[in-house]
C-alpha positions in Angstrom: 143.3 108.7 -184.9 144.0 112.4 -184.1 144.1 114.5 -187.2 148.0 115.5 -186.5 149.1 111.7 -186.8 147.9 111.8 -190.2 150.3 114.9 -191.2 153.0 113.0 -189.2 152.4 109.7 -190.9 152.6 111.0 -194.3 155.5 112.9 -193.8 157.7 110.2 -192.3 156.2 106.7 -193.5 158.4 106.4 -196.5 161.9 107.0 -194.6 160.9 106.1 -190.8 162.7 102.8 -189.5 159.5 101.3 -188.0 157.8 101.7 -191.2 160.4 100.3 -193.2 161.2 97.2 -190.6 157.7 96.5 -191.0 157.7 96.5 -194.7 160.5 94.2 -194.5 158.8 91.8 -192.1 155.7 91.9 -194.7 157.8 91.0 -197.5 159.2 88.2 -195.8 155.9 86.7 -195.3 154.3 87.7 -198.7 157.4 86.8 -201.1 156.9 83.3 -200.8 153.6 83.5 -201.9 153.6 86.2 -204.7 157.2 87.2 -205.3 157.6 87.8 -209.2 154.0 88.1 -210.0 152.0 91.4 -211.0 148.6 90.0 -211.2 147.7 89.6 -207.7 144.7 91.6 -206.7 145.2 93.4 -203.3 143.2 95.3 -201.1 144.8 97.5 -198.3 141.8 97.8 -195.8 142.5 101.0 -193.6 145.4 102.1 -195.8 145.9 105.4 -193.9 148.3 107.7 -195.8 149.2 105.1 -198.4 152.7 104.1 -197.9 152.0 100.3 -197.1 149.9 100.5 -200.3 152.9 101.8 -202.6 155.0 98.8 -201.2 152.3 96.1 -202.1 152.2 97.3 -205.7 155.4 94.9 -206.1 152.8 92.0 -206.3 150.1 93.4 -208.4 147.4 96.0 -208.5 146.6 97.8 -205.2 143.3 99.4 -204.2 143.4 101.4 -200.8 140.6 101.8 -198.3 140.2 104.1 -195.6 137.4 105.9 -193.8 139.1 109.2 -192.4 138.9 112.1 -194.7 142.4 113.0 -193.4 143.8 109.9 -195.3 141.7 110.3 -198.5 143.3 113.7 -198.8 146.8 112.3 -199.1 146.4 108.8 -200.5 144.5 110.2 -203.3 147.7 111.6 -204.7 149.8 108.7 -204.0 147.4 106.2 -205.6 145.2 108.2 -208.0 142.2 106.4 -208.8 142.7 103.6 -206.8 141.3 104.8 -203.3 137.9 104.0 -201.9 136.9 105.8 -199.1 134.5 103.2 -196.6 134.9 101.1 -193.8 136.3 97.6 -192.9 133.1 96.9 -191.3 131.0 97.3 -194.9 133.4 96.8 -197.5 132.4 98.3 -200.7 133.6 95.5 -203.1 131.9 92.6 -204.8 132.4 88.9 -203.3 135.8 87.2 -204.2 137.2 90.8 -205.4 140.9 90.1 -204.1 143.5 87.5 -203.8 145.2 89.2 -200.8 143.8 91.7 -198.3 146.2 93.5 -195.8 145.0 95.2 -192.7 147.9 96.9 -190.7 147.0 98.5 -187.4 143.5 98.9 -188.0 141.3 96.0 -186.3 142.4 97.4 -182.9 141.1 100.7 -183.2 138.0 102.6 -181.4 136.1 102.7 -184.9 136.2 98.8 -185.2 134.1 97.7 -182.2 133.7 94.4 -183.7 136.7 92.4 -185.1 134.6 89.7 -186.1 132.2 91.6 -188.5 135.3 93.3 -190.2 136.8 89.7 -190.5 133.8 88.3 -192.2 134.0 91.3 -194.6 137.5 90.4 -195.3 136.6 86.7 -196.2 133.7 87.7 -198.2 135.8 89.7 -200.6 138.8 87.3 -200.7 138.9 84.9 -203.4 138.7 81.1 -202.3 142.0 80.1 -200.6 143.0 84.1 -200.6 145.0 85.5 -198.1 144.7 87.9 -195.3 147.9 89.3 -193.6 147.3 91.7 -190.2 149.3 93.3 -187.8 147.8 94.3 -184.4 149.6 95.9 -181.2 150.6 93.6 -178.5 149.9 93.5 -174.6 147.4 96.0 -172.8 150.0 96.6 -170.3 152.1 98.2 -173.2 149.5 100.9 -173.8 150.8 104.5 -173.9 150.3 108.0 -175.0 150.4 106.8 -178.6 147.6 104.5 -178.0 145.5 107.6 -177.0 146.6 109.7 -180.3 145.5 106.6 -182.4 142.5 105.9 -180.6 143.2 102.1 -179.8 140.4 100.2 -178.5 142.4 97.0 -177.2 145.8 95.4 -177.4 146.2 91.6 -178.2 148.1 88.6 -177.3 149.1 86.2 -179.9 146.7 83.6 -178.8 143.8 86.2 -178.8 144.7 86.5 -182.6 144.9 83.0 -183.2 141.3 82.6 -181.5 140.2 85.6 -183.4 141.1 84.1 -186.8 139.8 80.8 -186.2 136.5 81.9 -185.0 136.3 83.7 -188.4 137.1 80.5 -190.3 140.5 81.9 -191.2 143.6 79.0 -191.1 146.5 81.1 -189.7 149.9 80.2 -191.9 152.3 82.5 -189.9 151.5 84.3 -186.6 154.2 85.8 -184.4 155.2 88.6 -182.4 157.5 91.1 -184.0 159.7 94.2 -183.2 161.1 91.8 -180.5 164.8 92.4 -180.7 164.1 96.0 -179.9 161.3 95.1 -177.4 163.4 96.2 -174.1 163.5 99.8 -175.4 159.9 100.7 -176.2 158.8 98.5 -173.3 161.1 100.6 -171.0 160.0 103.8 -172.4 156.1 103.1 -172.1 156.8 102.0 -168.2 158.6 105.4 -167.8 156.1 107.1 -169.6 153.5 106.6 -166.5 156.1 108.5 -164.4 156.3 111.5 -166.5 153.8 111.9 -169.3 154.7 113.4 -172.7 153.2 116.5 -173.8 149.6 116.0 -175.2 150.5 116.9 -178.6 153.8 114.9 -178.8 153.9 112.4 -181.7 155.6 109.3 -181.0 156.6 108.7 -184.7 158.9 111.8 -185.4 161.6 110.9 -187.7 165.0 110.3 -185.7 168.5 111.6 -186.8 169.4 109.8 -189.7 172.1 107.7 -188.1 170.0 106.3 -185.5 167.1 106.0 -187.7 169.5 103.9 -190.0 170.7 101.8 -186.9 167.2 100.9 -185.6 166.3 99.2 -189.2 169.0 96.5 -188.4 167.3 94.6 -185.8 164.0 94.8 -187.6 166.0 93.5 -191.0 167.3 90.5 -188.9 163.8 89.7 -187.7 162.4 89.5 -191.2 165.1 87.2 -192.4 164.5 84.9 -189.3 160.6 84.8 -190.4 161.7 84.3 -194.3 163.3 81.1 -192.8 159.9 80.1 -191.0 160.8 81.4 -187.5 158.8 83.1 -185.0 159.2 85.4 -181.9 157.8 84.5 -178.4 157.0 88.4 -177.3 157.1 91.7 -179.1 155.6 95.0 -179.7 153.2 93.9 -182.5 151.4 90.8 -183.7 151.6 89.7 -187.5 149.5 87.2 -188.9 149.3 85.5 -192.2 146.1 83.4 -192.6 144.3 81.6 -195.6 140.7 81.8 -196.0 
């Protein structure tokens, strides 16, 4: 990820509609397992600047891990004493250390050339029957300027994610596309981008005006409510998968 994206992420991730909506979706999948508990041992693998790690504290004790020094400089203040710098390809933790591992938009990265190795490490540090929650970008045809900024290696289909999890000996519990109700907007934007590329330093994650920011959270709240009831979506901008070891 470009260094400027860490600064942007840290500035907006606790208020931006996309981050808030994705956390609502995570809660819809995790609450049935962990709501009301405070004893869950959690690893946020590839934690970035720490917004999701802060959210995950509702379930228990969270450890954040990231390889980038830019992330370490920020999350050290947000999770004092609970951040480890390291790679998802070689997790610096003992076997069976965690009940839940989350990995949000990490395995697609150019710095992770082999998802199988990363998933094997996740499985090693999970307790028997522990859970993994991952999020990945969908559809190669949606590749954009933002993908260049965050060093995207590949984008996925739901079938590819399911196959990847099965090969790593994970059992998918709930696998679905998300950011589906708003899908026409980013899809159109990324197609138009090919006609008029944005400035090289423009970030896709700037904070929109407050009324728009609030309005964009509503469709994602509706998606989260549908997922909470066991629903799924046939297409979307991202893929979310909850799986059991």
